[in-house]
TORMITI-924518 format. One line per 8 residues: their letters; for each residue x, y, z of N, C-alpha, C, O. Coordinates in nm, 2 decimals. Layout:
A	X:Y:Z:X:Y:Z:X:Y:Z:X:Y:Z ~ ...
This chain:
XXXXXXXX	-2.88:2.97:1.99:-2.82:2.84:2.01:-2.93:2.74:2.02:-3.04:2.77:2.06 ~ -2.90:2.62:1.98:-3.00:2.51:1.98:-3.04:2.47:2.12:-2.97:2.49:2.22 ~ -3.16:2.42:2.13:-3.21:2.37:2.26:-3.13:2.25:2.30:-3.07:2.19:2.21 ~ -3.14:2.21:2.42:-3.08:2.09:2.47:-3.12:1.97:2.39:-3.24:1.94:2.38 ~ -3.02:1.89:2.34:-3.05:1.77:2.27:-3.10:1.79:2.13:-3.16:1.70:2.07 ~ -3.07:1.91:2.07:-3.12:1.93:1.93:-3.02:1.89:1.83:-2.90:1.90:1.85 ~ -3.07:1.84:1.72:-2.98:1.80:1.61:-2.94:1.93:1.53:-3.03:2.01:1.50 ~ -2.81:1.94:1.50:-2.76:2.06:1.43:-2.66:2.01:1.32:-2.61:1.90:1.32
XXXXXXXX	-2.63:2.10:1.23:-2.53:2.09:1.14:-2.43:2.20:1.16:-2.47:2.32:1.15 ~ -2.31:2.17:1.20:-2.21:2.27:1.23:-2.09:2.26:1.12:-2.04:2.15:1.10 ~ -2.06:2.38:1.07:-1.94:2.38:0.98:-1.84:2.47:1.04:-1.86:2.58:1.09 ~ -1.71:2.41:1.04:-1.60:2.49:1.10:-1.48:2.41:1.10:-1.47:2.30:1.04 ~ -1.38:2.46:1.18:-1.25:2.40:1.19:-1.24:2.30:1.30:-1.29:2.33:1.41 ~ -1.19:2.18:1.27:-1.18:2.08:1.37:-1.04:2.09:1.44:-0.94:2.08:1.37 ~ -1.04:2.12:1.57:-0.91:2.14:1.64:-0.89:2.03:1.74:-0.98:2.00:1.82 ~ -0.78:1.96:1.72:-0.75:1.84:1.81:-0.64:1.88:1.91:-0.54:1.94:1.87
XXXXXXXX	-0.67:1.84:2.03:-0.57:1.85:2.14:-0.51:1.71:2.18:-0.59:1.62:2.20 ~ -0.38:1.70:2.18:-0.32:1.57:2.22:-0.23:1.59:2.34:-0.18:1.70:2.37 ~ -0.20:1.48:2.41:-0.11:1.49:2.52:0.03:1.46:2.47:0.05:1.45:2.35 ~ 0.13:1.45:2.56:0.27:1.44:2.52:0.30:1.31:2.45:0.40:1.29:2.38 ~ 0.21:1.21:2.46:0.22:1.08:2.39:0.14:1.07:2.27:0.12:0.97:2.21 ~ 0.09:1.19:2.22:0.01:1.20:2.10:-0.13:1.13:2.11:-0.19:1.09:2.01 ~ -0.18:1.11:2.23:-0.32:1.06:2.25:-0.41:1.18:2.24:-0.39:1.28:2.30 ~ -0.52:1.16:2.17:-0.63:1.26:2.16:-0.69:1.28:2.30:-0.75:1.18:2.35
XXXXXXXX	-0.69:1.40:2.35:-0.75:1.43:2.48:-0.86:1.53:2.47:-0.94:1.56:2.56 ~ -0.88:1.59:2.35:-0.99:1.68:2.33:-1.01:1.72:2.18:-0.91:1.72:2.11 ~ -1.13:1.74:2.14:-1.16:1.79:2.01:-1.26:1.90:2.02:-1.36:1.88:2.09 ~ -1.24:2.01:1.95:-1.33:2.12:1.94:-1.36:2.15:1.79:-1.28:2.12:1.70 ~ -1.48:2.20:1.77:-1.51:2.25:1.64:-1.53:2.40:1.66:-1.61:2.45:1.74 ~ -1.45:2.48:1.59:-1.46:2.63:1.59:-1.55:2.66:1.48:-1.51:2.67:1.36 ~ -1.68:2.68:1.51:-1.78:2.69:1.41:-1.78:2.82:1.34:-1.74:2.93:1.39 ~ -1.83:2.82:1.21:-1.84:2.94:1.13:-1.94:3.03:1.20:-1.95:3.15:1.17
XXXXXXXX	-2.03:2.98:1.29:-2.13:3.06:1.36:-2.06:3.13:1.48:-2.13:3.19:1.57 ~ -1.93:3.12:1.49:-1.85:3.18:1.60:-1.87:3.12:1.74:-1.83:3.18:1.84 ~ -1.93:3.00:1.74:-1.94:2.92:1.86:-1.84:2.81:1.86:-1.79:2.76:1.75 ~ -1.80:2.77:1.98:-1.71:2.65:1.99:-1.79:2.53:2.05:-1.87:2.55:2.14 ~ -1.77:2.42:1.99:-1.83:2.30:2.03:-1.73:2.20:2.07:-1.64:2.16:2.00 ~ -1.75:2.15:2.20:-1.66:2.03:2.24:-1.72:1.91:2.18:-1.84:1.89:2.19 ~ -1.64:1.82:2.13:-1.68:1.70:2.07:-1.68:1.58:2.17:-1.57:1.57:2.23 ~ -1.78:1.51:2.18:-1.79:1.39:2.27:-1.69:1.29:2.21:-1.70:1.26:2.09
XXXXXXXX	-1.60:1.24:2.29:-1.49:1.15:2.23:-1.54:1.00:2.23:-1.47:0.92:2.30 ~ -1.65:0.98:2.16:-1.69:0.84:2.14:-1.63:0.79:2.01:-1.54:0.86:1.96 ~ -1.67:0.68:1.95:-1.62:0.63:1.83:-1.62:0.74:1.71:-1.52:0.76:1.64 ~ -1.74:0.80:1.69:-1.75:0.90:1.59:-1.66:1.02:1.61:-1.60:1.08:1.52 ~ -1.66:1.07:1.74:-1.57:1.18:1.77:-1.43:1.16:1.75:-1.35:1.24:1.70 ~ -1.38:1.04:1.78:-1.24:1.00:1.76:-1.21:0.99:1.61:-1.10:1.02:1.56 ~ -1.31:0.93:1.54:-1.29:0.92:1.39:-1.28:1.06:1.33:-1.20:1.08:1.24 ~ -1.37:1.15:1.37:-1.36:1.29:1.32:-1.22:1.35:1.35:-1.16:1.41:1.26
XXXXXXXX	-1.17:1.33:1.47:-1.03:1.38:1.50:-0.93:1.32:1.41:-0.84:1.39:1.36 ~ -0.93:1.19:1.38:-0.83:1.12:1.30:-0.84:1.16:1.16:-0.74:1.18:1.09 ~ -0.96:1.18:1.10:-0.98:1.20:0.96:-0.98:1.35:0.92:-0.94:1.38:0.81 ~ -1.03:1.43:1.01:-1.05:1.57:0.98:-0.98:1.67:1.07:-1.01:1.79:1.06 ~ -0.89:1.62:1.15:-0.82:1.71:1.24:-0.75:1.82:1.17:-0.68:1.79:1.07 ~ -0.76:1.94:1.22:-0.70:2.06:1.16:-0.75:2.09:1.02:-0.68:2.15:0.94 ~ -0.87:2.04:0.99:-0.94:2.07:0.86:-1.08:2.13:0.89:-1.13:2.12:1.00 ~ -1.14:2.18:0.78:-1.28:2.23:0.79:-1.36:2.10:0.77:-1.33:2.02:0.69
XXXXXXXX	-1.47:2.10:0.84:-1.57:1.99:0.83:-1.71:2.04:0.85:-1.73:2.14:0.91 ~ -1.80:1.96:0.79:-1.94:1.99:0.81:-1.99:1.87:0.90:-1.99:1.75:0.85 ~ -2.03:1.90:1.02:-2.06:1.79:1.12:-2.21:1.79:1.15:-2.26:1.90:1.19 ~ -2.27:1.68:1.15:-2.41:1.67:1.19:-2.41:1.59:1.32:-2.34:1.49:1.33 ~ -2.48:1.64:1.42:-2.49:1.57:1.55:-2.59:1.63:1.64:-2.67:1.72:1.61 ~ -2.58:1.58:1.77:-2.67:1.63:1.87:-2.59:1.72:1.96:-2.49:1.68:2.02 ~ -2.64:1.85:1.98:-2.57:1.94:2.07:-2.65:1.95:2.20:-2.77:1.96:2.20 ~ -2.57:1.94:2.31:-2.62:1.96:2.44:-2.55:2.07:2.51:-2.43:2.07:2.52
XXXXXXXX	-2.63:2.16:2.57:-2.57:2.27:2.64:-2.55:2.23:2.78:-2.64:2.18:2.85 ~ -2.42:2.25:2.83:-2.38:2.22:2.97:-2.31:2.34:3.03:-2.27:2.43:2.95 ~ -2.30:2.34:3.16:-2.23:2.46:3.22:-2.09:2.48:3.17:-2.04:2.60:3.16 ~ -2.02:2.38:3.12:-1.89:2.39:3.07:-1.88:2.40:2.91:-1.78:2.38:2.85 ~ -2.00:2.44:2.85:-1.99:2.46:2.71:-2.09:2.38:2.63:-2.17:2.30:2.69 ~ -2.09:2.39:2.50:-2.17:2.31:2.41:-2.10:2.18:2.37:-1.99:2.19:2.33 ~ -2.17:2.07:2.39:-2.11:1.94:2.36:-2.18:1.88:2.24:-2.31:1.87:2.24 ~ -2.11:1.84:2.15:-2.16:1.78:2.02:-2.13:1.63:2.01:-2.01:1.59:2.01
XXXXXXXX	-2.24:1.55:2.00:-2.22:1.41:1.98:-2.23:1.39:1.83:-2.34:1.41:1.77 ~ -2.12:1.35:1.77:-2.11:1.34:1.62:-2.19:1.22:1.57:-2.18:1.11:1.62 ~ -2.28:1.25:1.47:-2.35:1.14:1.40:-2.29:1.12:1.26:-2.28:1.01:1.21 ~ -2.25:1.23:1.19:-2.20:1.22:1.06:-2.11:1.34:1.03:-2.13:1.45:1.09 ~ -2.01:1.33:0.95:-1.93:1.44:0.91:-1.87:1.42:0.77:-1.87:1.31:0.72 ~ -1.84:1.53:0.70:-1.78:1.53:0.57:-1.72:1.66:0.54:-1.73:1.76:0.62 ~ -1.64:1.67:0.43:-1.58:1.80:0.40:-1.69:1.89:0.35:-1.78:1.84:0.27 ~ -1.69:2.01:0.38:-1.79:2.11:0.34:-1.78:2.13:0.19:-1.67:2.13:0.13
XXXXXXXX	-1.89:2.16:0.13:-1.89:2.19:-0.02:-1.84:2.33:-0.03:-1.86:2.42:0.06 ~ -1.77:2.35:-0.14:-1.71:2.49:-0.17:-1.82:2.58:-0.20:-1.91:2.55:-0.27 ~ -1.81:2.70:-0.15:-1.90:2.81:-0.19:-1.87:2.86:-0.32:-1.75:2.88:-0.35 ~ -1.97:2.89:-0.40:-1.94:2.93:-0.54:-1.96:3.08:-0.55:-2.06:3.13:-0.62 ~ -1.88:3.16:-0.48:-1.89:3.31:-0.48:-1.84:3.36:-0.61:-1.89:3.47:-0.66 ~ -1.74:3.30:-0.67:-1.68:3.34:-0.79:-1.57:3.25:-0.82:-1.51:3.19:-0.73 ~ -1.54:3.23:-0.95:-1.44:3.14:-0.99:-1.30:3.19:-0.96:-1.27:3.31:-0.98 ~ -1.21:3.11:-0.90:-1.08:3.15:-0.87:-1.00:3.16:-1.00:-0.99:3.07:-1.08
XXXXXXXX	-0.94:3.28:-1.02:-0.88:3.30:-1.15:-0.76:3.21:-1.17:-0.72:3.18:-1.29 ~ -0.70:3.16:-1.07:-0.59:3.07:-1.09:-0.63:2.93:-1.13:-0.56:2.85:-1.19 ~ -0.76:2.89:-1.11:-0.81:2.77:-1.15:-0.88:2.77:-1.28:-0.92:2.67:-1.34 ~ -0.88:2.89:-1.34:-0.95:2.91:-1.47:-0.87:2.84:-1.58:-0.75:2.84:-1.58 ~ -0.95:2.79:-1.68:-0.88:2.73:-1.80:-0.82:2.84:-1.88:-0.74:2.81:-1.97 ~ -0.86:2.96:-1.86:-0.81:3.07:-1.94:-0.67:3.11:-1.90:-0.60:3.17:-1.98 ~ -0.62:3.07:-1.79:-0.49:3.09:-1.74:-0.39:3.00:-1.80:-0.41:2.88:-1.79 ~ -0.29:3.05:-1.87:-0.19:2.97:-1.94:-0.06:3.04:-1.92:-0.04:3.15:-1.97
XXXXXXXX	0.04:2.97:-1.86:0.17:3.02:-1.83:0.24:3.06:-1.96:0.32:3.14:-1.97 ~ 0.21:2.98:-2.07:0.27:3.01:-2.20:0.24:3.14:-2.26:0.30:3.19:-2.36 ~ 0.13:3.21:-2.21:0.09:3.34:-2.26:0.18:3.45:-2.22:0.18:3.56:-2.27 ~ 0.27:3.42:-2.12:0.35:3.52:-2.07:0.50:3.48:-2.08:0.54:3.37:-2.04 ~ 0.58:3.58:-2.14:0.72:3.55:-2.15:0.79:3.59:-2.02:0.75:3.69:-1.96 ~ 0.88:3.52:-1.98:0.96:3.54:-1.86:1.09:3.61:-1.90:1.18:3.54:-1.94 ~ 1.10:3.74:-1.90:1.22:3.81:-1.94:1.30:3.84:-1.82:1.26:3.93:-1.74 ~ 1.41:3.77:-1.80:1.49:3.79:-1.68:1.55:3.93:-1.67:1.59:3.97:-1.56
XXX	1.56:4.00:-1.78:1.62:4.13:-1.78:1.53:4.23:-1.70:1.58:4.33:-1.65 ~ 1.40:4.20:-1.69:1.31:4.28:-1.62:1.32:4.27:-1.47:1.26:4.34:-1.39 ~ 1.39:4.17:-1.42:1.40:4.14:-1.28:1.49:4.23:-1.21:1.52:4.22:-1.09
């Protein structure tokens, strides 16, 4: 874990908690590093919640360790770049529905 006040880049799922009136009362990042980060609800934190809530994000900020968890003050965020482990066969230009006949008798 980073030292107190260290700048980090965290990639993970942005989880937003709202009250019964749909006001944001909490934001967490469930990091790919298996850590959870509480987001400071300043202007950038609220913007992260509004734009990236329930999505994956790459967040740059200052993390501070406190007794109640790791707190992240957001400096910048964006959608993470896709990992290029291998091309998805459904996105391939080689895939063509017209190559396959749909014979209803086979169903």
